[in-house]
N, C-alpha and C positions, 0 to 999 in steps of 0.2 A: 546438284541433286541433294535434297534434304533427307535426313533420317526420318523414318516415320515416327509418329507420336509415341508409340509403344517402346520403340527403341530408345527414344530421348528419355523417356520416363525411367527406363532401367539404368541408363548410363548415369543419371543423375543420383542414383542410389548406389548401393555396394554392388560390385560386379567383378567377375573375373574374365579377362579378355586375353585371347590367345591370338597371335599374329603368326601367320603361315607365309613364309617366303620361299622362293625357289632358288636352290643352289645352282652353280654353273653346270652340275651334271645332271640337272633336272629333278633331283629328289627334293623333299620338302624339309624345311627347317622350321621347327616349332618352338615359340618362346612367349612367355607371359609379358604383357605390357600393361601399363596404366594409361587409360584414355580419358579424354574430357571433351566437352562440347564448347567450342568458341564460335559464337556468331553462326550457329547452325552447322558448323563444320567440326569434323572429328579430328582431334589432335592427340599425338603422343609424343614422348621424349625419348631420347637415347644418348648414346655417345658415338664419336667417331669411330672407336675401335670395336663396337658392337658387331657381332657376326651378322645380324640382320641388316645393319647398315651397308656392309660390304655387298650383300646380296642385292639389296634395293638399288645400289648405284649401278649395277649390271642389268637388273631387271625390276623396274620400278612398279611392280604389281604385288599386291598382297591380298590375302583373305583374312578377315577378322572374324573370329568366332567369339561371340559375347555370351557367357553362360550365366544362368541363374545358379543358385546352390544345388537345385535338384537336377541340374545338367540340361534343362530346357534352354534353348538358345535361339539367337538369330544369327545369320551370316551376312557378311558385307564384302563384297568385291570392290577394290578400289585401286586407283592409280596413286602413287605416293610421290609427294614432293618433299625433298630435304631442305630445311632451312638451317644454315649454319653461318658461322662468322660472327660479327660483333652484335648483330641484332637477335642472335639465338637466345641469349640469357633473358633478354626482355620478353621474348615469346614464351620462354619457360615460366617467367613470372605470370604472364597472362594465363597460361595453362594452369599453374598452381592455383591462382584465383578462381578459375572456372571449375575446378575441383573443389572449391569451398575451403581452401587452406591458404590463408593469408599469412605470408612469412612475418615472424616477429620483427626482423630486421631485414628491410628490403635491399640495402646496400650489401649487407654481408651475403644474402641470398644470391644477388647477381654475381658478386665476386666468385662465390663457390661454383655457380653454373658455369662461369667463364674458365675457372681453373680446371673443371671436370670436362671442358670442351663439349658441353651439352649441345645437342642439335634437336630440332623439332621435325617430326613427321606430320604432314598434312595430308588428309585422305580425301581425294576426289572420288566420291562414291559413284560407282557404276551400277550396282545392283544390291538391293537389300532383299533378303528372303528369310523366311521363317517368321514366327510371331510369338515366340516363347511358349508355343503350345505343343511343341514335340522335342525329343531328344536330339542331340547332335547326330549328324549322319555318320555312317561307318567310314567314308573316306577320310574324314578328319581324324577320327580316333585310330585309324589304321594307318596313319602316316608312319614313316620309318622312324620318326622321333616319338612315337606313341608313349613310350615309358615317360619320357621327359615331359610330355604335354600332360599326361595324367598327373605326374607329381606336381607340376606347376599349377594345375587346377585345384589342388587340395590346398587348404590353409597351411601356413607354415608350422613347422613343428621341428623336434630334434631330428627326425629322419630327413626331412627336406634339407636341413642344414648340413647334415653329414654328406648327403648326396652332393650338395653345392660345393663343399670343400673338395670331395673327391674329384669332381669335375673341373673345378677352377684352380685348386692348390693340390694336385695329386701327390706331390712330394711331401706334403704336410700332414698325411694320415697314414698310419702303419697298422698292420694286423699282427697280433700275436695268437698263433694257433695252439701253441704249447700251453698246457694247463699250469696255472700259477696259484699259489696259496693266497687267500684273501688277507693273510697276516703278513704284511710287508711285500708280498710277491707282485702286486699291482704297482705300488709306489717305487719299489726297487728299480724297476725298468725305467720309470719316468725319471727317478733321481740319477741313474747312470747316464741317461741322455742329457740331463740337465747339467751335469758336470762337464759334458762336452759342448755345452752352449746350444744344445738342440731341444726344441720344445714341440715336437709333432704331437697330434692327436693319436692315442693308442687305443685301439679296439681289441679287446681281450675276448676271444671266443669261449674260453673255459676258465672259470674261477672257482677253485675249491670244488665242493660237492654240489653246488647249485647248478641250476639248468639254464640260467640267464647270462647272456654276455654283458660286458661292462665296457664303458668308454671313459677314459680319463685324459686330461690335457687338451680337450676340444676347445677350451676357452683360455688357453695359456699364451696367446699372443695378441697384440693389438691388430695385427693384420687380420686375423680371423674375426675379432670383434667387429672391426670396420666393415669386414665383408658381410657380416651379419646385419649391419645397418644400411648396406647398400652404398658405401662410400670408401674412402681410402684413409690411411693413417693420418695424412697430412690435414684433412678436413673433418676427421671424426668427432672432434670436441664440438665445434660450432654445428655440425650436422646433428649430433646428439641433442644439443640444446634446442635446435629448430624443431626436431620431432617432438621433444618434450613439451614444446609450447602448443602442440596440437594433439591432445590426447583423444584416443577413439574408444567410445564405451564398448564393453565386451557384449557378445551375443550369446544367448542361452540356447542350447540345443538339447534334443531329447536322446539321440543315439550318439554314443561316444566311443571312440576306440578304447579309452581307458577303462571301459566296462566290460570288455570281452572276456575277461577272467575275473571272478569275484571269489575271495577267500574269507570266510567267516568262522567264528569259533576257534578250535584248535588249528584249523587250516591256516589262519592268519598268523603265521609264524615268521618273525623277522629273520630267523636263520636260513630261511629258503631264498633269501635275497643275497647277491654277492657284495656284501657291504665290507669294505676294506678297513684294516687298521693301518694307518698311514705313517707314523713315525715311532721311533724307538720308545719313548716315554709315554705315549698315549695310553689312557686308561682302558682302552678297548676299541672295537669298531665304531665308526662314526659315519652318519649321514653329513656330507659336506656340501652338496649342492642342492639341498632340499628346500623347498618354499613352504613355509608353514602359513596356513590360512587360519584366521580366527576372527570372531564377531565380537564388537565392543558391546557389552550388555546393556549400556545406557542408551546408545545412539542407534544401535543396529548396524553400524558401519563395518564392512569387512575390511581387515587389514592383511597384508601379506608381506613377509620378510624372510630373509635367509638366517637361519640360526643353526647352531651346532646341536646335534642329536646323538647320544651315545646309546648304544644297544646295551641295555642292562639285563635282558633276558628275551625269550622268545615273543613275549608280548609287552614289553616294557622299554621305554625310551626315556633317558634323562635329557633335559633341554635347559639351556642357560639363556635367560633374557637379560640383557643389560637393562637396568632399571630404568633408564631414560628413554629406552626404545619403546615403540608403541606396543609391541607384543608384551612388553613388561607391565605397561599401564593396564592392558586388558587382563592379564593374568591377575595382577593385584585387585582389580575391580571384581572379578569373580571370587576371589578369595574372601574379600570383604562381605560379599553377598553369601558366602558359604555355599556356593553352587558349583557344580562340575563345569569345567570349560571345555566345550567341544573344539577339536582341532582336526585339520587335515594337512597332510604334508605331500606336496606334489614333487615328484622326482622325474626329471628328463623332459626338457622342452627347448624350443628355439632359444639360443643365446639372448635374443632381443627381449623374450619374455622373462628370462632370469634377470637380466639387467633392469627390467621394469620393477622388479621385487627389491632391487638393491638401491634405485634411485633415491635421492633425498627429496622428498616432496613435502611441501608445507601442509600441516594438518595431517589427520589421521585418515587412512584409506586412500584410494585413488590409484593403487598400484596396477589393478587390471587395465584401467583406462591408459596409464602410462605405458604399459606393455603394448596395447594397441597401437598407441602413437609410434613407438619404436618398431614394431612389426609392419606398420603401414596398412593394418587390417584389423578387424575386430578379434580379440581373443575369444575363442569359443569356451563357453562354461557349461558345466552339467552339475546337477546337484549330487551331493554325497549319498551314500547308502544308509548311514546311520545318523545323519544331522541335516540341518537346512543349509549348511555351508556349501558354496558354490566353488567348484575346483576346475582346473583347465582340462577340457575334454580330450584334448590331444596330447596330454602327458603320458609318459610311459608307465608310471606306477603312482598310485594314490594310497597313502597310509591314513586310515581314520581312527581316532581315538579320543580320549577325554583326559584332562587334568583334574584330578579329584581334589577337593579343598584340603590343604595341609599335607599332601602327599609329596614326600622328599625322599631322595636317595643320594648317596655320594656320586658326584659326576666329576669327570676329569681324572688326571690332567689331560690337556689337548693343546697341540701346537697350533697357536693362532697365526694370523696373517703377519704379525711382526716378526715370526720366526722364532718365537720364545714361548715358554709356559708361564702363565700368570695365574688366572683365577680358576679354582676348583673348590669342591665342597658340596654341601647339601643343595640340591636343586630340584626344581619341580619335576614330576614323573608323568609321562604319557603312558596311559594303558590302551594298548591297540585293540580295536573293535572289529576292524575289517581292513583288508588289503584288496584293492582293485588294480588291474593292469591290462595292458595289451596282451594278446595271445603270445606274441614273440618279443616281449618287453626288452628294452635296452636299459641297464643301469648306468645313470650319469653320475660321475664322481668328480669332485674337484680336489686336486692334490693340495691338501691343506698345509699351511705353513711354508709354502714354497711359491714360485713365481706365478703359477696359475691363480692361487688364492689372491695374490697381490694385484695382478694385472686385472682380473674380473671385478675387483672392488674399485679399482682406480677410475676407469673410464666413466661409470655412472657418476662418480663424484665429481669428475672434471666437467662433464656435461651440465650436472646440476649447478655447480659453482659458476660456470660461465654464464649460464642464464640469469642466476640471481645477482651476479656482479653487473651484468649488462643493464639490469633494471635501474641501477643507480649511477653507474659509470658508462655511458653509452660508448666511449672509447676504448673498451676492453678489446684486445687483440687475441690474446691466448691465454689458456689455464693449463697448468700442469700439476698433477698430483703424482709425483714420481712413484712408480710401483715398487721400487726398491726401498723407499722411505715414505710410506703413505702418511706419516705425521706431518709432512711439509707440503706447502702449496706455493707454486710461483705463478705470478699473474703479471702479464705484460699489458700496458695500455698507453693510449696517447693522452697524456696529462693535460688538462685544461685549467685546473685550479688545485691548490695544495690540499684541499679537503678531500679530494678523491682518493687519496692514499688510505686514509682510515676507513672511509666508506667502502672501499673495495675489500680491504682486509676484514672488516667487521661482517660483511656479507658472506665471505668464505668461512669464517668461524661459526657463524649462525647456521650455515648449511650443514657443516660437519663439526659439531660442537665437541663430540666425545673424544675425537682422535687427533685432530689437527693442533699442533703445538708451535708451528712456525709458519708464518706467512711472509713471503719475500715479493715486494713490489718493484718492477722494473720497467723501463722505458720501452717503447715500441720497436726500438732497434735491436732488442735482445731477444734471442731464441729461447723461450722458456723450456724447450726440450733439449736444449744443449747445455748441460749443467756446468760446463766450463764457462760459458758466456754468462750465466747467471752468477757465478761465484766471481767472475771478473767485474761484473757491475757492483757487486756487494764490496769488492776490494777498492774500486775506484770512486763509487758514488755514495757510499754508505758512511755516515759518520756516527759512531756510536754514541757521541755526546747528545745529538739531537734527533737522530733518526731511528732510535731504538725505542719501541714502546712495549713494556711488559704489562700483561694482565694477569695478576695473581689469582690463583685458585679459580681458573677458568672452568675446569672440567673435573668430573669425578663425583664422589670418591671411588677409587678403585675403576677397573675396566681392563682393557686389552693391553695398554701401554705399561711397561714395567715401572716406569717413573711415577705411576699413580699409586704406588705402595711404598711404605716404609719398611725396611728389612732389619732383623734383629739376629744376634749371634746363635740364638737357639733354633734358627730356621724358620721361625714364625714371621708373619708380615701383617701389617695392617693397612687398610685402604687409606688414601690421602687424596686431597685435591691436587690437580696439576695446573700449572700456569701455562700461558702462551705469550709468544712474543711477534711483534710485527717489525719487519726490516724494510725501511724505506730506502731502496737503492735506485732512486729516480734522480734525475738532474734537476736542479732548481729552474723555475720558469723564467723566460725573459722578463725583465731587461737584463738579468744576470747572464754574463758571458762565461759559460762553462767550457772547459777545453774540449775540442772536437776530437773524435776517434780517427785513428790512422786507418785509411782504406783506400783502395784503388778506385777511381771514378767508374760509376756504372756503365757509362758509354764504352769505356775501354774493355770492361768485362764482357759487354754484349758483342763486341766485335771479335772476340776469340772464338774460334771454331776449333775445339780440341780434337775432334775426330780427324779433321784435315791436317792439323799442325803436328800432332804427336806421331812420331815414328819410332820403331825400335832402335835402341842404341847400337851404332855400328863401330864405335871407336872415336878416339879424338880425331879432330880435323888434322889432315896432313899439313905440315908446315909450308908456308909459301917462300919463294925466293926473295931474298933481300932486294930492296930497291935502292 
C-alpha cells in the first residue's frame, strides 16, 4: 500500500511524526521519530535498546501520527518490520539520502551507524486516514504518555532538554529549593560539588529577591552535550561535524513564547533577573550563557556569538568583543559610521542552539543555520520589539538594546575559561531598551572560569576542527581539544604522506586562531582522549630537532590567554602577540622500519570473557601433595 499524494508531499517537507506503540500491559507508548520515504515506503530508524524497539518485537504494529505545525495531521496504521545486523547501516544511509541529507563522509557515517547498533523500521501500511484538514483526534492526545507526546511535538528548547535530562539522566539534575544569594550563592553550590568531582545540573527555585528560577551546570559534561546532539561521548565529535555539514535554515514565526512578557521603559530592569556573580574577583554580576545577535551594517548579515556581559546598572551592560571576533568587527563598523548598533541578547535555549553560536564557521553569519543543523530542525525566530533583529522564538529571555558610538565604561575583571583574570578596562556599553521573556522564564547560566565554561566551549571547537581537517586530510580519525587546557589540540589520523602533518595542524590553527597555541599530531593507534597515550607518543615518536615547528606571533595582541601579555613590576601589562607550535608525534612512513608497540594480539583479547572468568578472590590455592 502506498502513501497518498498528500502524505508524501508533507513527509518530503518538514514534519513532526509521533509513533504510538503498545506496551505489554496494553498501554500506549508515545515517541517522536524521523521518517522518510524510500521507494514509496515509509522508513524510520532507531537502536536496539530503544523502548519502542522492545515493544515492536512483541507486537509489530504501530500508529504513526504525522503532524503539521498547526496540529493538522494524518494517521497511519502499519505493520512494522525491523531490519538489523550488517545491512542496517546501509539502509540507514539510504534513509539519510531519502531525507535529503547526504553524509559528508559515507564511510564514517556507516561506521557510526554500526557502532550505535542502528536498526531500520519499515512500515507496511494498512490504513491511511485524515488529510491534514483536521486536528489530531483525542485518543492520540489523551494517551497515557500525553505529556511526553505534547513535549516532543514542540520544537526543541531549554525546557525540552531539561525534561530529557530528567528522564534519561535523572541522577544528573538536582533541585535547590532553599533561597540563595545571586552573589556567589549559585556558584558556591556548583563549586562545592566540583571539588567532589560532581557536575550535575542545578535548578535553583529561588535566587535573591527575583521571581525567576535559574539553572547552572546543565552543559557541564560531555555526556549531556552528546545527549543534546542525539549521540554518545564516543561518537560526539564526528557526529557534530556531520551535523555541521548539513545546516538547516531558520524558520520565522509570528507567535513566540519569548513574547509572553514584555518589559519596556523603567520595567526593563536587569536587577529583576537572577544574574549571578560567579567568582571572588569578578567585577560584578555577569551574563555568561547569553547569545548576542547583531547585524553587519554593510552586508546586512546577522551574526550570533557568546560574549561576556557585565551588569553595570538597571539598564546598562558592559560587553567585551575580542577584536578578531565577528562581533568586534561589526561593533567597529558601527563606530566608524557613527551610528548606534542594535543588539539583542538571547538567554536560555537548547544546548544544540547554544553550541551553534559557539561553532567556528568560515565567514560571518550562519550561526542560526548551524544551530538548525545541530538541532536537527529549523530554529524558530521572531523579530525584536525595538529593532529588525531576529531572535530565537523559544528562548527564555531576550534583552534588547543599543551600543551608542563612543559609549564606554570600565568592564571587568572577569574569570574567563582559562580559569584566570586577564583583560579588563573601558569597553562598549549596551543601553537596555526592552526585555521580553516567557511567563515562567528560566534563567540559564554557565559557571564561568570552571568546568562548564571549558566543556561547553570545547565540543563545538572539536567538531569544527574535525570537519575542517577532514577537508584536507581524509584520514583524520579523532580530534580532542581538552577541556582542562583548551589552548591545546590533539589530532590522530592515518598518515598517507608527510605533508599531511602541517596541513592538519594549520587547519586546526585557522579554525581557532585566537586561543590554540599547541597542536599535537599522532598516529591512528593513539587515543587522543587519553592524555597518557598522547604524551607517550610525544615521548617516543617526537624528535624536537626536526618535528617541532614554531610559528612566532601567531595570535593577539592580547586576548584571553595570560601569555598574550607582558607583565611589569608596577602591576601593569601590555598586550603582545602569542606564538604557536606544532608537534609531529607520528611515525615515519614506510619503507622506514619504526619499532612496533608492545601489545597483546587482538584475537587473544577477543577470546577473553571477563564476566565469565573473573570471580571474587577466595584465598590462595591450597598446596598439592608432592609427587
